[in-house]
N, C-alpha and C positions, 0 to 999 in steps of 0.2 A: 950435216943437217943439225939444226938446233933442237933443243929439247921441245920447244913449242911446235916445231915442224913435225917431230916424231909423234906428239900427241894428236896433231891434226891428221896425220897419215893413219894413225891407229884408229881414230874415230871414223874416218872415211871408210876404212877397210871393214870395220865391225859394225857399221850403222845397221839398224834393224830394217831399213828399207833399201831397195835396189837403186843404186845411183850410177849413172853413166855420164862421163864428161866428154865433150866434143870440142874440137877447134875447127870451125867451119863444118865440113862433113866428115872429118877424120876423128875417129874415136881416140881419145887420149888415155882414158883409164876407166875401169869399172870395179866396183867393190865386190866383196865375197857374195853378198846377197844377190847382186846382179848376175854374177857368174852361175850361181846355183839356179836362178830363175831361167837363165838362158839355156842351161843344160836340161832343165825340166820341161820347158815349153818349146824349145827348138826355134827361137825367133832370131832374126837378124837385127842387131842394134841399129844398123844404118837405115833399115826400113822404118823403125820407130822414129828416127831422126827426120826422115822424109815426111812421116805423118805429122810430126810437130811443125815442120816448116810449112806444110800445106795449111795447117790450122792457123798459123801466124799470118800467112798470105791472105787467107779467107777473111780473117778478122780485119786486116788492113783494107781489103777491097770493100768490105761492107761499110767502111767509114769514109770512103773516098769523097763522097758528096757532102760530108759533114764539115762545117767551118773549123771544128777542132780536130780534124783528122790527124794533125801532127801529133796529137796525144796518142792516138792509136798506134802510130808507128814506133812509139817508145815503149810499147807494152813489153814488160820484162818477164811475164809469166803467163802461160796458157795451160789449161787443163783439158785433157782429151781421154776418153775411155778407149782402152786398147786390150788386146789379148783376151777377148771375150770368147769363152768356149761355147759349145752348143747349148749349155745350160742358160735358160733365159731369166733366171732369178736375179734379183737386184744385187745379190752378193757375189755374182759371178764376175770374173774378169778383173782387170786392174785399171786404176786411174793413173795416167801419166802426167806429171807436172813438168812442163818445159820452162826453163828459166834462163834468161840471159845473165851471165855472171860478169862478163867483160865485153862491152859492145865494141871497143876499139880493137881488141884482139880476137873477136868473134868466138869467145869461149862460152859455151852453154852447158847446161846440165839437164839430164832426163832423170826424173825420180819416179819410180813405179811403186804404187801402194795398192794393196789388195782392197777391192771394193768391200769385201766382207769385213775386213778390219776397220775401214773407214765408217761403214754403216753401223757396225757395233758401237763405235765411239759416238756416232750421232744418236743412236738409240739410247745409250747410257745418259748422254747429255739431256735428251728429251725427257727421259724418265726422271732425272734429277729435277728438271724444270717443273714437271707435273707434280712431283712430290712437294716441291716448294709451294705450288699453288694450293695443293690439298692442305698442307700445314697452315697456310695463311687463311684458307677458308675455314678450317676448324677453329683457328684463333678468333676469327671474326664472329663465328657462332658463339664461342664462349664469352666474348666481350658483350655481345647482344644479350645473352642470357644474364650475365652479371648486371648489365644496366637495367634490365627488366626487374630483376630481383631487388635492386636498390631503389629504383624509382617507383615501382608499383607495389610489390609484395611487402618490402620492409616498411614503407611508409604506411601502408594499410594496416599492418600489424601494430605499428607504433600508435596510430590513432585509436585503434581498438583498446590497446593497453592503457592509454590515457583516459579513455572513457571508463574502463573498469576501475582505475584508481579513483576517479571522481565519484563513482558509485560507492566505493568503500570509505572514502575520507570526507566527503561533503555531506552536510546536513540537508538532504533533499526531501521534498514532499513526495507523496506516493505517486502523484501524476508526473513529477519531474523524473522520479526513478524509472517509471514506465517509459517515458520518452527517451531517457538516456539509454536504457536497455535496448529499446527498438533501434536506436542509432548505432549502437555497438553491433547488434545482430546484422543490420544492413551492411555495415562496414566489413564484417567478417565474410558475409555472403559474397560481396564484391571481390574481396581478396581471394576467396576460394575460386571464384570464376576466373580470375586472372591466372591462378595456378593451373587450372584445367586448360586454359587457352595456351599457356606456355607448354604444357605437356603435349598438346595436340600439335603445336608448331614443331617441337623437337621430334617426336615419334608417337603417333596415335596408338593407343592400346588396341584398337580394333584391328590394326595390322598384325599384331602378334596373335590375336585370337582368331581372326577370320581371313587374313591375307590382304594383298595389295588391292585387289578389286574392291573389297568392302571398304578399305581405307579411302580409296579414291571417291567412292560413292558418298561416304560420310563427309569427306571434304567438300564435295560438290553441294550436298544438302545444306551444310552449315554456311557456306559462302553465299549460296543462292538466297538463303533466308535473310542474311545481313545486307546483301547488295541489291537484291531484286533482279539480278541478271539470271537468265535461263542458262543453267549449267547441267549438261547431261554427260553420262558415262556409259559407254557401250563397248562391245568387242567380244571375241571368242577365246581370249588367252587364258591359260591356266598357269600363272607365274609362280606357283607354290614352290617349285624346285629351284627357282633362282635364289641366289644367296641373299641373306638379310641385307647385306651392304648394297647390293644392286637394287633390291626392292625399295630400300630407304632412299637411294639416289633418285629412282624414278618418281617416288612420291614427292621428293623435294623439288624436282624439276616441275612437276604438275603444280605444286603449290606456288612456286615462284612465277611460272608462266601465267597462272590465273591472277595472281596479285598484280602483275604488270598490266594484264588486259583490263583489270578493274580500275587501276589507278591512272593509267596513261593512255589507254586505247579507246575509251568511250564505247566499249563493246556492249552489245545487247544480247549476244548469245555466245556461249563457249561450249565446245564439244571435246570430250576426252575419249580417245579411241585406243584401246589396249588389244592388239591383234597378234595372234600366234601364226607364224609361218613354219615351214619345214625346218629351217635352220636358225631362226631368230624370232625374237619378240620385239614389237615396236609399240611405243607409246607416243601418241600425237595429241597435242593440245592446240585446237584450232579456234580462233576467235574471228568475229566479223567486224573488228574495230577499225581504227583509223589506218593502221599499218604504218610503216616507216621505211626509210632507206637504210638497209642493214649496214652498208659500208660506212655510213656517216654516224652510226650509233653503236659503237663497239662496247660501250659501257651502259649498264642499267642500274637504276636505283630501286631498291626493294627493302623489305623489312629485314631480310637476312642476306643470303648469298645472291649476287646478281647472276644473270644467265651466262655471262662471260666466265665466271668462276665455276658455274655448273658444268660448262663445257670441259674444263680441266678435270673436274671430279669424275665425269662420265668417262673420259679418256683414261683416267687412272684405273678404272675397273674394266678396261678393254671394250668399252662401248663406243657408240658413234652418236654424236650430237649434231643436229642440223637445225638451223634457224632460217626460215623463209618468210619474207614479209614484202608486201607491196603497198605503197601509199594509197589509201582509199579503198583497199580490198580486204585487208586483214593480215593476221600473222599465224603461222604454223610453227610450233616447236616440236621437233621429233627426236626421240631417243630410241636407239636400237641396241640390243644385246644379243650375242650369239648363243644359240642352244643347239642341241642335236637330239635326234630321236634314239632312245636306247631302251629296249624292252618295253616299248609302248608308253614311256613316260619321258618328260623333258628333263634333261640333265645339263648342268653347266658345262661349257667348254673350258 
């Protein structure tokens, strides 16, 4: 046996997954993990081979009427759930990977991997993906704030400074000085209004002082005054015990959903419902606008985060995001966060 053969044999024997090799229906070898699993679960490797063959036959039969059925006959790997215990959880049992290694000599392998291990890996990958979405969303927020500071606030202050310098250095009449002072005052007032609007966009102070319900009502009042659209807020929820991050995320979803309804949906009425249930709190933003086909519009344009990114932000906080829309009927954006009753008050799960 060559040194390479020794390394291959050593790797096969000590692989972290159970591997069983067959030639036709005769078992050629199994590694240490497979022997341990066989001893623990008392299964017959030949029975697993029969399951794999049945899965291959079924896959081939399903494709017999297909013009490209020849491709199905060449399938070299099939995945089948096996060895499931009475436990119905998604982490129970094993996944068996059947792979054809040598079609001419009829050598195949069965690899068994714990569903719990596979699912943990998938959950880690999903969490990493969500984290990337959240980081990207935060970066987009920062870029937007930076652009607003540069384009609006900085230029407004620059014009005001130029006006002050003109007052100090130019020989102006009393009327000219009065006119110039009035222009500077107006410019500073407009800049102050921009700063207040930016603060409201990021996080309204009313949320810190009076909570999410008050912040949503303030948002509705402000946008109704500027758009003329009827925007109402109602519900029975007391979301004070939800974390600040969750309340902020719910506020941002409401803000984004209203902005989309105003800009794109031609809505005449928007309703915000914040409702408390036994185990969760829901926020719904319902408009009577044009509606759209959700499958064809996975991206949204808005001042800040689109609803697609909001979905990832909500998921990162263990919440549920749902978008329902029908052309000609309207759109409903829903957010749900879990809570439980504890000593008469709502607590985060």
